C-alpha positions as CSV (number, residue, x, y, z in Angstrom):
1,M,122.4,44.2,118.6
2,K,120.1,45.3,115.8
3,M,116.9,47.2,116.5
4,G,114.5,47.4,113.6
5,V,115.6,48.8,110.3
6,G,118.3,51.4,110.2
7,A,118.8,51.5,114.0
8,A,121.3,49.8,116.3
9,M,122.0,49.5,120.0
10,T,125.4,48.7,121.5
11,V,125.9,47.4,125.1
12,L,129.4,48.0,126.4
13,N,131.1,45.9,129.0
14,A,132.0,48.5,131.7
15,E,135.3,46.9,132.6
16,A,136.4,46.5,129.0
17,S,135.4,50.1,128.2
18,A,137.4,51.4,131.1
19,A,140.5,49.5,130.0
20,Q,140.6,51.1,126.5
21,T,143.7,53.0,125.9
22,T,142.5,55.2,123.0
23,T,139.7,57.8,123.3
24,P,137.0,57.4,120.7
25,R,135.8,60.5,118.8
26,A,133.1,62.3,120.7
27,A,129.6,61.5,119.5
28,V,126.4,63.5,119.8
29,V,124.0,61.6,122.0
30,T,120.6,62.1,123.7
31,R,119.6,60.8,127.1
32,S,116.9,61.2,129.7
33,G,116.5,64.5,131.6
34,W,114.3,66.7,129.6
35,K,110.9,67.4,131.3
36,N,107.8,68.7,129.6
37,D,106.5,71.0,132.3
38,A,104.5,73.3,130.0
39,G,101.2,72.2,131.4
40,R,99.5,72.5,128.1
41,A,96.4,70.6,126.9
42,S,96.9,67.0,125.7
43,G,100.5,67.0,126.8
44,N,101.6,69.5,124.1
45,G,105.1,70.9,124.3
46,P,106.1,74.4,125.5
47,M,105.4,77.4,123.2
48,D,108.3,79.1,121.5
49,D,109.0,82.7,122.5
50,T,107.4,84.2,119.4
51,T,104.2,82.3,120.0
52,R,104.1,83.2,123.6
53,L,104.6,86.9,122.9
54,I,101.8,86.9,120.3
55,V,99.2,85.1,122.4
56,R,99.9,87.2,125.5
57,Y,99.4,90.4,123.5
58,V,96.2,89.0,122.1
59,S,94.9,88.1,125.5
60,S,95.7,91.5,126.9
61,F,94.1,93.4,124.0
62,S,90.7,94.8,124.8
63,E,88.0,97.3,123.7
64,A,89.7,99.9,125.9
65,N,92.2,100.2,123.1
66,L,89.5,101.8,120.9
67,T,90.4,105.5,121.1
68,D,88.5,108.0,119.0
69,P,91.3,108.3,116.4
70,L,91.5,104.6,116.2
71,A,87.8,104.2,115.8
72,G,87.8,106.7,113.0
73,A,90.5,104.8,111.1
74,L,88.6,101.6,111.6
75,G,85.5,103.3,110.1
76,D,87.5,104.3,107.0
77,T,88.8,100.8,106.7
78,M,85.4,99.2,106.9
79,L,83.9,101.6,104.4
80,D,86.8,100.9,101.9
81,A,86.3,97.1,102.4
82,V,82.6,97.2,101.8
83,S,83.1,99.2,98.7
84,C,85.6,96.6,97.5
85,I,83.2,93.8,98.2
86,I,80.5,95.5,96.1
87,S,83.0,96.0,93.2
88,G,83.8,92.2,93.2
89,F,80.2,91.0,93.9
90,E,79.3,90.0,90.3
91,S,82.7,88.5,89.4
92,E,83.0,85.0,88.2
93,P,85.1,83.9,91.2
94,A,82.4,85.3,93.5
95,R,79.7,83.3,91.7
96,I,81.8,80.1,92.0
97,C,82.3,80.7,95.7
98,A,78.6,81.3,96.2
99,R,77.7,78.1,94.5
100,L,80.2,76.2,96.6
101,A,79.0,77.9,99.8
102,R,75.4,76.9,99.0
103,T,76.3,73.2,99.4
104,T,77.2,73.5,103.1
105,Q,75.0,74.3,106.0
106,S,76.2,74.7,109.6
107,T,74.9,75.3,113.1
108,L,77.3,78.2,113.1
109,Q,75.8,80.4,110.4
110,S,77.5,83.2,108.5
111,T,76.2,85.1,105.5
112,V,77.6,85.2,102.0
113,L,77.1,88.9,101.3
114,G,74.7,89.8,98.6
115,Y,73.6,86.3,97.7
116,G,70.9,85.7,100.3
117,L,72.4,82.5,101.7
118,T,74.0,81.3,104.9
119,T,76.8,78.7,105.2
120,S,79.6,77.7,107.5
121,P,81.9,80.5,108.8
122,E,84.9,79.3,106.9
123,L,83.0,79.2,103.5
124,A,81.4,82.6,104.1
125,A,84.8,84.0,104.9
126,F,86.2,82.5,101.7
127,A,83.4,83.8,99.5
128,N,83.3,87.3,101.0
129,G,87.0,87.5,100.9
130,C,87.1,86.7,97.2
131,M,84.7,89.6,96.5
132,L,86.8,91.9,98.6
133,R,90.1,91.2,96.8
134,H,88.8,90.6,93.3
135,A,89.3,94.1,91.9
136,D,92.6,94.6,93.7
137,F,91.2,97.8,95.1
138,N,91.6,97.2,98.9
139,D,94.0,98.9,101.3
140,L,97.8,98.9,101.3
141,G,100.3,99.5,104.1
142,P,102.3,97.7,106.8
143,G,101.4,94.1,106.3
144,G,100.2,94.4,102.7
145,H,96.5,94.2,101.8
146,V,95.5,93.7,105.5
147,S,91.8,94.2,104.9
148,D,91.8,90.7,103.4
149,I,91.4,89.5,107.0
150,L,88.1,91.2,107.4
151,S,86.0,88.5,105.7
152,G,87.0,86.1,108.5
153,I,86.3,88.5,111.3
154,L,82.9,89.4,109.9
155,A,82.0,85.7,109.4
156,V,83.0,84.7,112.9
157,G,81.6,87.8,114.5
158,E,78.2,87.0,112.9
159,A,78.3,83.3,113.9
160,F,79.3,84.1,117.5
161,H,77.0,87.1,117.9
162,S,79.8,89.5,118.7
163,T,79.1,93.1,119.6
164,G,80.2,96.1,117.5
165,P,83.0,97.1,119.8
166,Q,84.2,93.5,120.0
167,M,84.4,93.4,116.2
168,L,86.3,96.7,115.9
169,A,88.8,95.6,118.6
170,A,89.3,92.3,116.7
171,V,89.9,94.2,113.4
172,A,92.5,96.5,115.1
173,L,94.1,93.5,116.7
174,G,94.4,91.6,113.5
175,Y,95.9,94.6,111.7
176,E,98.5,94.9,114.5
177,I,99.5,91.3,114.3
178,A,99.8,91.3,110.5
179,G,101.9,94.5,110.6
180,A,104.2,93.3,113.4
181,L,104.9,90.0,111.8
182,T,105.6,91.5,108.4
183,A,108.0,94.1,109.9
184,A,109.8,91.4,111.9
185,C,110.4,89.2,108.8
186,S,114.1,90.2,108.3
187,N,114.6,88.4,104.9
188,G,111.4,89.4,103.2
189,D,108.6,87.0,102.3
190,Q,111.1,84.6,100.5
191,G,108.6,83.8,97.8
192,W,105.6,83.3,100.1
193,D,102.5,85.3,99.3
194,G,101.0,87.1,102.3
195,P,102.0,84.5,104.8
196,F,100.8,86.4,107.8
197,E,97.2,87.1,106.8
198,G,96.2,83.7,108.2
199,P,97.9,84.1,111.6
200,A,96.5,87.6,112.0
201,T,93.0,86.4,111.2
202,A,93.4,83.5,113.6
203,M,94.3,85.8,116.5
204,A,91.6,88.3,115.8
205,I,88.8,85.7,115.6
206,G,90.3,83.7,118.5
207,K,89.8,86.8,120.5
208,L,86.1,86.9,119.4
209,M,85.7,83.3,120.4
210,G,87.1,83.9,123.8
211,L,90.0,81.4,123.5
212,N,92.6,81.1,126.3
213,E,96.3,81.4,125.6
214,D,96.8,77.7,125.1
215,Q,94.0,77.6,122.5
216,L,95.2,80.7,120.8
217,A,98.7,79.2,120.5
218,N,97.2,76.1,118.9
219,A,95.1,78.2,116.5
220,L,98.2,80.2,115.5
221,S,100.1,77.0,114.9
222,L,97.3,75.2,113.1
223,T,96.9,78.2,110.8
224,L,100.6,78.8,110.0
225,V,102.1,75.3,109.8
226,P,99.9,73.7,107.1
227,H,99.3,76.9,105.0
228,M,102.1,78.9,103.5
229,P,100.8,80.3,100.2
230,M,103.3,80.4,97.3
231,K,103.8,83.7,95.4
232,V,103.4,81.9,92.1
233,S,99.8,83.2,92.3
234,H,101.2,86.5,91.1
235,A,103.6,85.2,88.4
236,G,103.1,85.1,84.7
237,A,99.6,84.8,83.2
238,L,97.3,85.1,86.2
239,S,94.2,83.1,87.2
240,H,91.1,83.5,89.4
241,W,93.4,82.5,92.3
242,K,95.2,85.8,92.2
243,G,92.2,87.4,93.8
244,C,91.3,84.4,96.0
245,H,94.6,83.3,97.5
246,S,94.2,85.6,100.5
247,S,90.7,84.3,101.1
248,E,92.0,80.8,101.3
249,A,94.5,81.8,104.0
250,V,91.6,83.4,105.9
251,R,89.3,80.4,105.4
252,C,92.1,78.2,106.7
253,A,92.5,80.4,109.8
254,V,88.7,80.2,110.5
255,F,88.8,76.4,110.3
256,S,92.0,76.1,112.3
257,T,90.7,78.4,115.1
258,L,87.5,76.5,115.3
259,L,89.5,73.3,115.6
260,A,91.6,74.8,118.4
261,R,88.4,75.9,120.2
262,E,87.3,72.3,120.2
263,G,90.6,71.1,121.6
264,M,92.8,70.3,118.7
265,T,96.5,70.9,119.3
266,G,99.1,72.0,116.9
267,P,102.9,71.9,116.7
268,A,104.1,73.6,119.9
269,Q,106.9,75.7,118.3
270,P,105.8,76.7,114.8
271,F,108.2,79.6,114.5
272,E,111.4,78.6,116.3
273,G,111.2,74.8,116.4
274,R,113.3,72.5,114.2
275,Q,111.9,72.7,110.6
276,G,109.6,75.6,111.8
277,L,109.1,78.9,110.0
278,F,112.5,80.4,110.9
279,D,114.2,77.4,109.3
280,H,112.5,78.3,106.1
281,I,112.6,82.1,105.9
282,G,115.3,83.0,108.5
283,P,114.8,84.3,112.1
284,F,112.7,87.3,112.8
285,K,114.2,90.7,113.7
286,E,112.8,91.8,117.0
287,L,109.0,91.4,117.1
288,H,107.3,94.4,118.4
289,L,103.7,94.2,119.8
290,P,102.1,96.7,119.5
291,A,103.8,97.2,116.1
292,A,106.4,100.0,116.5
293,S,105.5,103.4,115.0
294,P,107.4,106.6,115.7
295,D,104.1,108.6,116.0
296,G,102.3,106.0,118.2
297,R,99.7,105.2,115.6
298,M,98.5,101.6,115.2
299,V,98.8,99.7,112.0
300,V,95.2,100.3,110.9
301,Q,95.8,104.0,111.2
302,R,98.8,103.9,108.9
303,M,97.1,102.2,105.9
304,S,96.6,103.9,102.6
305,F,93.7,103.4,100.1
306,K,94.1,102.9,96.4
307,R,93.0,105.4,93.9
308,F,93.0,102.8,91.1
309,P,91.8,99.2,91.0
310,S,95.2,97.7,90.0
311,E,98.4,96.4,91.4
312,G,100.1,98.5,94.1
313,S,103.2,99.5,92.1
314,T,101.0,100.9,89.3
315,Q,99.5,103.5,91.6
316,S,102.2,106.1,91.6
317,I,102.7,105.9,87.8
318,L,99.0,106.2,87.1
319,E,98.9,109.4,89.2
320,L,101.3,111.0,86.7
321,I,99.2,110.3,83.7
322,P,97.1,113.5,83.9
323,Q,100.4,115.5,83.7
324,I,101.5,113.6,80.6
325,R,98.1,114.0,78.9
326,A,98.3,117.7,79.5
327,W,101.1,118.0,76.9
328,T,100.7,115.1,74.6
329,R,98.1,112.7,73.1
330,A,98.3,108.9,73.3
331,G,98.5,108.7,69.5
332,D,101.5,111.0,69.3
333,I,103.7,108.9,71.7
334,S,106.4,107.0,70.0
335,S,107.8,105.2,73.0
336,I,107.6,104.9,76.8
337,Y,110.3,103.5,79.1
338,V,109.4,102.7,82.7
339,Q,111.9,101.8,85.4
340,L,110.7,99.8,88.4
341,P,112.1,98.0,91.4
342,R,113.0,94.4,90.5
343,D,110.1,92.9,92.4
344,G,107.6,95.2,90.8
345,W,109.1,94.7,87.3
346,Q,108.8,90.9,87.7
347,E,105.3,91.1,88.9
348,T,103.8,93.6,86.4
349,A,106.1,93.4,83.4
350,D,107.0,89.8,82.8
351,P,106.2,88.6,79.2
352,P,102.6,87.4,79.8
353,K,101.7,91.0,80.9
354,W,102.0,92.1,77.3
355,D,99.2,89.8,76.3
356,P,96.6,89.9,79.1
357,R,93.5,87.7,78.4
358,N,91.6,88.3,81.7
359,R,91.0,90.8,84.4
360,E,93.5,89.2,86.8
361,T,96.4,89.6,84.4
362,A,95.4,93.0,83.1
363,D,95.2,94.7,86.5
364,H,98.7,93.4,87.2
365,S,100.0,94.5,83.8
366,M,102.0,97.8,83.9
367,P,101.9,98.3,80.1
368,Y,98.2,97.6,80.0
369,V,97.2,100.0,82.7
370,I,99.5,102.8,81.4
371,A,98.0,102.4,77.9
372,V,94.4,102.5,79.1
373,A,95.1,105.5,81.3
374,L,96.8,107.4,78.5
375,I,93.9,106.8,76.1
376,D,91.0,107.1,78.6
377,G,92.4,109.5,81.1
378,D,91.7,107.1,84.0
379,V,91.7,103.5,85.1
380,Y,88.6,102.2,86.8
381,L,86.5,99.0,87.1
382,E,85.2,99.2,83.5
383,S,88.9,99.3,82.3
384,F,89.1,95.6,82.7
385,T,86.2,94.2,80.7
386,P,87.0,91.5,78.1
387,K,86.3,93.9,75.3
388,R,88.5,96.6,76.7
389,I,91.4,94.2,77.4
390,Q,91.4,93.2,73.7
391,D,91.0,96.7,72.3
392,P,93.4,97.2,69.3
393,A,94.2,100.8,70.2
394,V,95.3,99.7,73.7
395,R,97.3,96.9,72.2
396,R,99.1,99.2,69.7
397,L,100.1,101.6,72.5
398,M,101.3,98.7,74.7
399,E,103.7,97.8,71.9
400,R,105.5,101.1,72.4
401,I,106.1,100.5,76.1
402,T,109.3,99.0,77.5
403,V,109.8,98.2,81.2
404,G,113.0,97.5,83.0
405,P,114.4,96.9,86.5
406,D,116.4,99.6,88.3
407,P,118.5,98.2,91.2
408,G,118.5,101.7,92.8
409,L,114.8,101.6,93.3
410,T,112.9,99.9,96.1
411,C,109.3,99.2,96.9
412,Q,109.4,101.2,100.1
C-alpha cells in the first residue's frame, strides 16, 4: 500500500507470515515506546549530557567565586579590553557599525562606546566588539581571544542594569566556558573560527538575565546551531570581517539569548544529537567545568596580553627583533628564513601576505611585521597606516624573507 511519495506500508497476514519457511534478513525498524519525559518548555526534548553539564555549572556559578586574585585578573582583563576598544575606535569598520547601530532603537538600550548613541543590545555588542578586535591587540590564552565576549556582556549588563559584581562574575563565567569547550575539542577547530565565543557569551549573559536551566539550554542551542563561523575569515587577502567575525558570534549570542528569555526553544541536543556538533567536529574529550588547571587558577587568570598589535604567532618572533638589531642593520640583511608551525605558516605567510593592501592583511603578514620591526625597531598602531603598508623600503626587505612550515613545531 503506497503512502505518499517515497514511502510504503506493508500489512502482513499473520497466518501467512507464520507459515513462511525462510527467515527474511533482519531490518532496522522503529516502533512506539519512547517517551519524552524531559518536562521542558513547549514539549522540547531532553538535553544532551554536554548541554546539561554546562547549564548546571552556569546556574551554580555566583559572585561568591570572585576571590581577590580572580578580581585582580578581571581588572587586568577589563583594562586591556578598554585599551583595545580605544585603539579600534576610529577604524572604518567601527564607523560602519556605528552607522548601522544608529538605525535601530530599542526599549532595551545599550551604548555604542564613544559615539554618543544608544541602540539594541545586539547591535551595541557588535559595534563595540568590532572596535575591541580591530587592532588584533586583545588577550590570548585558553579559548583564544576570549575578551571578544566582553562586548556582549557589557551591552546586556547595561540594558539589564546589572551590578558590578554581577558583571565581573559573568565575565569570569564566560571565560571559563570558552576555555573548557576549547580544551575539550579533541580534533581542533576543524576549520571553524572561534566557534565557542558565541556559546560562552550566551551563558554569561544568560546568567545576567537570570535565565533558568531550560532557558539557558535553549540559549546555548540557539547560539551554537545556526552560527558556526568559517575560518576563511583568516585566509588569503583579508577583509574588514577579520576583525568583525567574533563580534558577529557575540551579536548572535545576544539575540539568541534574548529569544530564549522570551520562550523560544532550540534543538534539544546541539552537541550529541544526530547531525549535531559532534557529528561535524568529532566528540569532545572529557569536558571539565570549571576548566581544569593544575594550579587551580581560572581561565581568566591564565590569559596573556599582547605586546604587539598583530597576529598571535608573530609575537614571539617580534620579541627577538631587538636582539637582531643589536648586531645588524635592516639594509645589511641579505635574507631571512622563518620556520613556523603549519597552521601559523598558512595564516601569516600564504601568497597574499607578501602584498598586503590593508591593515587586516598587514597585521597578519609575517614578512610585513618582521620588515617593519627591523626597520623601525617596533611594531605598533602606526605601523599599519596605508602609507606605511606601501612603503618601498618595507617592500624591498619583505622580498628577502622566506617562510616555511616545520612539522616539528606546534602552536602550543
